[in-house]
C-alpha positions as CSV (number, residue, x, y, z in Angstrom):
1,M,0.0,0.0,0.0
2,K,1.4,3.4,-0.9
3,R,2.2,5.9,1.8
4,K,-0.4,8.6,0.8
5,T,-3.1,5.9,0.7
6,I,-2.2,4.8,4.2
7,V,-2.3,8.4,5.5
8,A,-5.7,9.0,3.9
9,L,-7.1,5.8,5.4
10,A,-5.7,6.5,8.8
11,L,-7.1,10.1,8.8
12,T,-10.5,8.7,7.7
13,F,-10.4,6.4,10.7
14,L,-9.6,9.4,12.9
15,M,-12.6,11.3,11.7
16,A,-14.9,8.3,12.3
17,L,-13.4,7.6,15.7
18,S,-13.9,11.2,16.9
19,L,-17.6,10.6,16.7
20,V,-17.7,7.4,18.7
21,A,-14.6,7.3,21.0
22,C,-15.4,10.2,23.3
23,G,-14.2,9.3,26.8
24,T,-12.0,6.3,25.8
25,P,-9.0,6.2,28.2
26,A,-5.6,6.6,26.7
27,S,-4.6,3.4,28.4
28,S,-7.1,1.4,26.4
29,S,-6.5,0.0,22.9
30,A,-6.8,3.4,21.2
31,P,-6.2,3.1,17.4
32,A,-3.1,4.6,15.7
33,S,-5.4,7.2,14.3
34,T,-6.4,8.3,17.8
35,P,-3.3,10.1,19.2
36,A,-2.8,10.8,22.8
37,G,0.1,12.4,24.6
38,S,-0.3,13.0,28.3
39,S,2.4,11.9,30.7
40,T,-0.5,10.8,32.9
41,P,-2.3,8.4,30.4
42,E,-4.5,6.8,33.0
43,S,-6.6,10.0,33.2
44,T,-6.3,11.5,29.8
45,P,-9.0,10.7,27.2
46,A,-7.4,9.5,23.9
47,S,-10.0,11.5,22.0
48,T,-9.0,14.8,23.6
49,P,-5.2,15.0,23.5
50,E,-5.4,18.8,23.7
51,S,-6.5,18.6,27.3
52,T,-3.0,18.6,28.7
53,P,0.0,20.9,28.1
54,E,2.1,18.0,26.9
55,S,-0.4,17.3,24.2
56,T,-0.6,20.9,22.9
57,G,1.5,21.0,19.8
58,G,0.9,24.5,18.7
59,A,1.9,25.7,15.2
60,D,4.8,23.3,14.9
61,G,2.8,20.2,15.9
62,Y,4.1,17.5,18.2
63,E,7.9,17.3,17.8
64,I,8.7,14.0,19.6
65,A,6.4,11.0,18.9
66,L,6.3,7.4,20.1
67,I,4.4,4.6,18.4
68,T,3.5,1.7,20.7
69,D,3.7,-1.9,19.6
70,I,0.9,-4.2,20.7
71,G,1.0,-2.8,24.3
72,T,0.1,0.5,25.9
73,I,2.2,3.3,27.4
74,D,1.0,2.3,30.8
75,D,1.8,-1.4,30.4
76,K,4.3,-1.4,33.3
77,S,6.7,-2.9,30.8
78,F,8.4,-2.2,27.5
79,N,6.2,0.6,26.0
80,Q,6.0,2.4,29.4
81,G,9.8,2.3,29.8
82,A,10.4,3.9,26.5
83,W,7.6,6.4,27.0
84,E,9.0,7.5,30.3
85,G,12.3,8.4,28.6
86,V,10.4,10.5,26.1
87,V,8.3,12.2,28.7
88,Q,11.3,13.0,31.0
89,Y,13.4,14.5,28.2
90,A,10.5,16.4,26.7
91,E,9.3,17.9,29.9
92,E,12.7,18.9,31.0
93,N,13.2,20.7,27.7
94,N,9.7,21.9,27.1
95,I,9.3,20.0,23.8
96,T,5.9,18.8,22.6
97,H,5.3,15.1,22.5
98,K,2.6,12.5,21.8
99,Y,2.2,8.8,21.5
100,Y,0.1,6.8,19.0
101,Q,-1.4,3.3,19.5
102,P,-1.8,1.2,16.3
103,T,-5.1,-0.7,15.9
104,E,-3.4,-4.0,15.1
105,K,-0.1,-5.8,15.0
106,T,0.7,-5.4,11.3
107,D,3.4,-3.5,9.3
108,D,0.7,-1.4,7.7
109,A,-0.8,-0.4,11.0
110,Y,2.6,0.6,12.3
111,L,3.4,2.6,9.1
112,A,0.0,4.3,9.5
113,G,1.0,5.4,13.0
114,I,4.3,6.7,11.7
115,D,2.5,8.6,8.9
116,L,0.2,10.2,11.4
117,A,3.1,11.2,13.6
118,V,4.8,12.8,10.7
119,E,1.6,14.6,9.6
120,G,1.4,15.8,13.2
121,G,4.8,17.5,13.0
122,A,7.1,14.8,14.5
123,K,10.7,15.4,13.9
124,I,11.9,12.4,15.8
125,I,10.0,9.1,16.3
126,V,10.6,6.4,18.9
127,T,9.4,2.9,18.1
128,P,9.7,0.3,21.0
129,G,9.9,-3.3,19.9
130,Y,11.3,-5.6,17.2
131,L,7.9,-5.5,15.4
132,F,9.0,-2.2,14.0
133,E,12.1,-3.5,12.2
134,V,10.3,-3.8,8.8
135,P,8.2,-0.6,9.1
136,I,11.3,1.4,10.0
137,F,13.2,-0.1,7.1
138,I,10.5,1.4,4.9
139,A,9.9,4.6,6.8
140,Q,13.5,5.7,7.1
141,E,13.6,6.0,3.3
142,T,10.1,7.4,3.0
143,Y,10.8,10.2,5.4
144,P,14.6,11.0,5.1
145,D,14.1,14.3,7.1
146,V,12.6,12.5,10.1
147,T,14.8,10.8,12.7
148,F,13.9,7.3,14.0
149,I,15.0,5.6,17.3
150,L,14.2,1.8,16.9
151,I,14.3,0.1,20.3
152,D,15.0,-3.6,20.4
153,G,15.8,-4.2,16.8
154,S,17.6,-3.4,13.6
155,P,15.8,-2.3,10.3
156,H,15.5,-5.0,7.7
157,N,13.2,-5.9,4.8
158,A,10.4,-8.5,5.2
159,D,12.4,-11.5,4.1
160,Y,15.5,-10.6,6.0
161,S,17.5,-10.4,2.8
162,E,18.6,-6.8,3.4
163,F,19.5,-5.0,6.6
164,L,20.0,-1.2,6.5
165,T,20.2,1.3,9.2
166,A,20.0,4.7,7.4
167,D,21.7,7.9,8.6
168,N,18.4,9.1,10.0
169,T,18.0,6.0,12.2
170,V,19.6,4.3,15.1
171,G,18.9,0.7,16.2
172,I,19.1,-0.1,19.9
173,T,19.2,-3.6,21.3
174,Y,20.0,-4.9,24.8
175,A,21.9,-7.8,26.3
176,E,18.8,-9.5,27.7
177,E,20.8,-12.6,28.4
178,Q,22.9,-10.6,30.9
179,A,19.7,-9.3,32.6
180,G,18.3,-12.8,32.8
181,Y,21.6,-14.1,34.0
182,L,21.6,-11.6,36.9
183,A,18.1,-12.6,37.8
184,G,18.8,-16.3,37.8
185,Y,22.1,-15.9,39.7
186,A,20.4,-13.7,42.4
187,A,17.4,-16.1,42.8
188,V,19.6,-19.1,43.5
189,K,22.1,-17.1,45.7
190,D,19.1,-16.0,47.7
191,G,18.2,-19.6,48.5
192,N,15.7,-20.6,45.9
193,T,16.1,-24.0,44.2
194,K,12.8,-24.5,42.4
195,L,12.5,-21.8,39.7
196,G,10.1,-21.0,36.9
197,F,10.3,-19.1,33.6
198,M,7.0,-18.0,32.1
199,G,7.9,-16.3,28.8
200,G,5.6,-14.5,26.3
201,M,6.2,-15.0,22.6
202,A,9.4,-16.9,21.9
203,V,11.0,-13.9,20.1
204,P,14.8,-13.4,20.4
205,A,14.6,-11.0,23.3
206,V,12.4,-13.3,25.4
207,V,14.6,-16.3,24.5
208,R,17.7,-14.5,25.5
209,F,16.2,-13.5,28.9
210,G,15.3,-17.2,29.5
211,Y,18.7,-18.6,28.5
212,G,20.5,-16.1,30.6
213,Y,18.2,-17.0,33.5
214,I,19.1,-20.7,33.2
215,Q,22.8,-20.0,33.0
216,G,22.9,-17.5,35.9
217,A,21.0,-19.9,38.1
218,D,23.5,-22.7,37.1
219,A,26.5,-20.5,37.8
220,A,25.3,-19.6,41.3
221,A,24.5,-23.2,42.1
222,Q,28.1,-24.2,41.1
223,E,29.6,-21.5,43.2
224,M,27.6,-22.7,46.2
225,G,28.8,-26.3,45.7
226,L,25.3,-27.6,44.8
227,G,25.3,-30.8,42.8
228,A,23.7,-31.9,39.5
229,G,19.9,-31.6,39.5
230,S,19.9,-29.5,42.6
231,I,18.0,-26.7,40.8
232,T,14.9,-27.4,38.9
233,M,13.2,-25.0,36.4
234,N,9.8,-25.1,34.8
235,Y,10.1,-23.4,31.4
236,Y,7.2,-22.2,29.1
237,Y,6.4,-19.7,26.4
238,T,2.7,-18.5,26.4
239,G,2.8,-17.4,22.7
240,D,1.6,-13.8,23.5
241,F,2.2,-10.8,25.7
242,V,-1.2,-10.7,27.4
243,A,-2.6,-11.7,30.8
244,T,-5.0,-14.7,30.8
245,P,-6.8,-16.9,33.3
246,E,-4.9,-19.9,31.7
247,I,-1.5,-18.4,32.6
248,Q,-2.6,-17.7,36.1
249,T,-3.9,-21.2,36.5
250,M,-0.6,-22.7,35.1
251,S,1.4,-20.4,37.4
252,A,-0.7,-21.4,40.4
253,S,-0.1,-25.1,39.5
254,W,3.7,-24.5,39.4
255,Y,3.6,-22.9,42.8
256,D,1.1,-25.2,44.6
257,N,1.7,-28.5,42.9
258,D,5.4,-28.4,41.7
259,G,6.7,-26.4,44.6
260,V,8.1,-23.6,42.5
261,E,9.3,-20.8,44.7
262,V,9.8,-18.0,42.2
263,I,8.7,-17.4,38.6
264,F,10.4,-15.1,36.1
265,G,7.3,-13.5,34.4
266,C,9.0,-12.5,31.1
267,G,6.3,-11.3,28.7
268,G,4.8,-7.9,29.4
269,A,1.3,-8.5,30.8
270,V,2.0,-12.2,31.2
271,G,3.6,-11.1,34.4
272,N,0.3,-9.8,35.7
273,S,-1.1,-13.3,35.7
274,V,2.0,-14.7,37.4
275,M,1.8,-12.0,40.1
276,A,-1.9,-12.8,40.7
277,A,-1.0,-16.5,41.2
278,A,2.0,-15.7,43.4
279,Q,-0.1,-13.5,45.6
280,A,-2.7,-16.2,46.1
281,S,0.1,-18.8,46.8
282,D,2.3,-16.6,48.9
283,K,5.2,-17.1,46.5
284,K,7.6,-14.8,44.5
285,V,8.0,-13.2,41.1
286,I,10.8,-11.7,39.1
287,G,9.6,-8.9,36.8
288,V,11.0,-7.9,33.4
289,D,12.0,-4.9,31.3
290,V,11.4,-2.2,34.0
291,D,11.2,-2.1,37.8
292,Q,7.9,-3.9,38.5
293,S,8.2,-3.8,42.3
294,G,5.3,-1.4,42.5
295,E,3.0,-3.9,40.7
296,S,2.8,-6.5,43.4
297,P,4.5,-7.2,46.8
298,T,5.4,-10.6,45.3
299,V,8.0,-9.1,43.0
300,I,11.5,-9.6,44.5
301,T,13.4,-8.0,41.7
302,S,13.2,-7.3,37.9
303,A,15.5,-8.1,35.0
304,M,15.7,-4.7,33.6
305,K,16.6,-3.1,30.3
306,E,17.3,0.6,31.0
307,L,14.7,1.7,28.4
308,A,14.1,5.1,29.8
309,I,17.8,5.9,30.0
310,S,18.6,4.7,26.5
311,V,15.7,6.7,25.0
312,Y,16.6,9.8,27.1
313,D,20.2,9.6,26.2
314,T,19.5,9.2,22.5
315,L,17.2,12.1,22.5
316,T,19.8,14.1,24.3
317,N,22.3,13.2,21.5
318,Y,19.9,14.1,18.8
319,Y,19.2,17.6,20.2
320,A,22.9,18.1,20.8
321,G,23.7,17.4,17.2
322,S,25.5,14.1,17.9
323,F,22.8,11.6,16.9
324,P,24.4,8.2,16.2
325,G,22.7,7.7,12.9
326,G,23.4,4.6,10.8
327,Q,24.5,2.7,13.9
328,N,23.1,-0.3,15.8
329,L,24.0,0.1,19.4
330,I,24.0,-2.6,22.1
331,F,23.2,-1.6,25.7
332,S,24.7,-4.1,28.1
333,A,26.4,-4.2,31.5
334,E,29.4,-2.6,29.9
335,N,27.5,0.7,29.5
336,D,24.9,0.2,32.3
337,G,22.2,-0.8,29.8
338,V,20.8,-3.7,31.9
339,G,20.6,-4.6,35.5
340,L,18.5,-5.3,38.6
341,P,16.8,-2.5,40.5
342,W,18.8,-2.8,43.7
343,G,17.0,-0.2,45.7
344,S,13.6,-1.9,45.4
345,S,14.8,-5.6,45.3
346,K,13.7,-7.7,48.2
347,F,16.4,-10.3,48.7
348,E,17.0,-12.1,52.0
349,T,20.7,-13.3,51.6
350,F,21.9,-12.0,48.3
351,T,23.9,-8.8,49.1
352,Q,24.9,-5.6,47.3
353,A,28.5,-6.9,47.3
354,D,27.3,-10.1,45.6
355,Y,25.5,-8.1,43.0
356,D,28.4,-5.7,42.3
357,A,30.8,-8.6,42.0
358,I,28.8,-10.5,39.4
359,Y,27.9,-7.3,37.5
360,A,31.5,-6.4,37.2
361,K,32.3,-9.8,35.7
362,L,29.5,-9.3,33.1
363,A,30.8,-5.7,32.4
364,D,34.4,-6.8,31.8
365,G,33.4,-9.7,29.6
366,S,34.8,-12.4,31.8
367,I,31.4,-14.3,31.7
368,T,30.3,-15.8,28.4
369,I,26.6,-16.5,28.0
370,V,25.0,-18.8,25.4
371,K,22.3,-16.8,23.5
372,D,19.5,-17.7,21.1
373,T,21.9,-18.2,18.2
374,D,25.5,-19.4,17.9
375,A,28.4,-17.6,16.3
376,D,27.3,-18.8,12.9
377,G,23.7,-17.6,13.3
378,N,22.2,-21.0,13.9
379,E,19.4,-21.3,16.4
380,V,20.2,-22.7,19.8
381,K,17.5,-24.8,21.5
382,V,16.8,-24.6,25.2
383,E,18.0,-28.2,25.6
384,D,21.4,-27.1,24.2
385,V,21.9,-24.4,26.9
386,P,24.8,-25.7,29.0
387,T,24.0,-26.6,32.6
388,T,25.5,-28.6,35.4
389,A,23.2,-28.1,38.4
390,V,20.0,-27.0,36.7
391,V,17.4,-29.4,35.3
392,V,15.0,-27.6,32.8
393,T,11.6,-29.1,32.3
394,N,11.1,-28.1,28.7
395,L,7.3,-27.8,28.5
396,N,7.0,-26.3,25.0
397,A,10.3,-24.6,24.0
């Protein structure tokens, strides 16, 4: 579909929705054609973005835009982390900003959101999630005067035969395997021997979190002198990033029937179902992407990507005239791009000194972690992840 056609269709939807969407919260599944932009989305109607100063674009429109993937900007996870970086930078520098929520998980819907942002005056657009890799591959050429920050991916065409990060784009990825490693290491060092991993879709980022979690738990067990099979891990991908009664039921079964002590809820809203089960069973949860300690008293720590920091810093570089266009950056322990939120973590025996020591080893490269692919780009299966002490119950991986 051509770009002008997409814009026309999207704007047609906007006109139609303005007649029926009055009062729809910004945190609901507002369509890409229904922009919102408040830093307090839970109280700002998506149909009336002009109701807050942050949403008032003026003659120049809305300068910084964020397009969500299939989540919302108050999802307590990936989209929210990126949006917080936008809001912090924009508010500190008095720059207009807005987010757009696509109506569906398709390249055309994401491109329609980008079209609307550009029509609305966006000079720089933040897109959180690997689902934007193909849309940004297209949009960076369609809009050479607009700058793009692609979080968690690198632009490529639909069949992966061509990768190109143009000068007006930066791709940012994270060492999820390191964040997962830290979470697994801390969980075992804190005395847990029965672990769970409840992933969302088995996309590279989620897989890397999981593989790191296995290896971190194994490393801690070996340091503690625990023998083969001393750590057990239930391992599952739900196939989506939504909360469901089925996930809550499975998590409850792990806790109550299998004796699992802590589950790493690694899949956006999937974690909400895990937390509900943990609260009912008086068990523990590890959050993901952002600090999720405020979501439930069951969350003992979170395997974090420093989303807000990376977005904030990249926006700072853009406005300082040093935007790293054409590059694909990796945020890792080496540049403080991943970690555990020490201030809010609720460990019993795992100490700050323990954390600092293992983090330093990750940062200096002395720890090698097996990821989702090997050096030749071949897929690594979960059963091929090296372990000594950990036994993984491979439920559907």
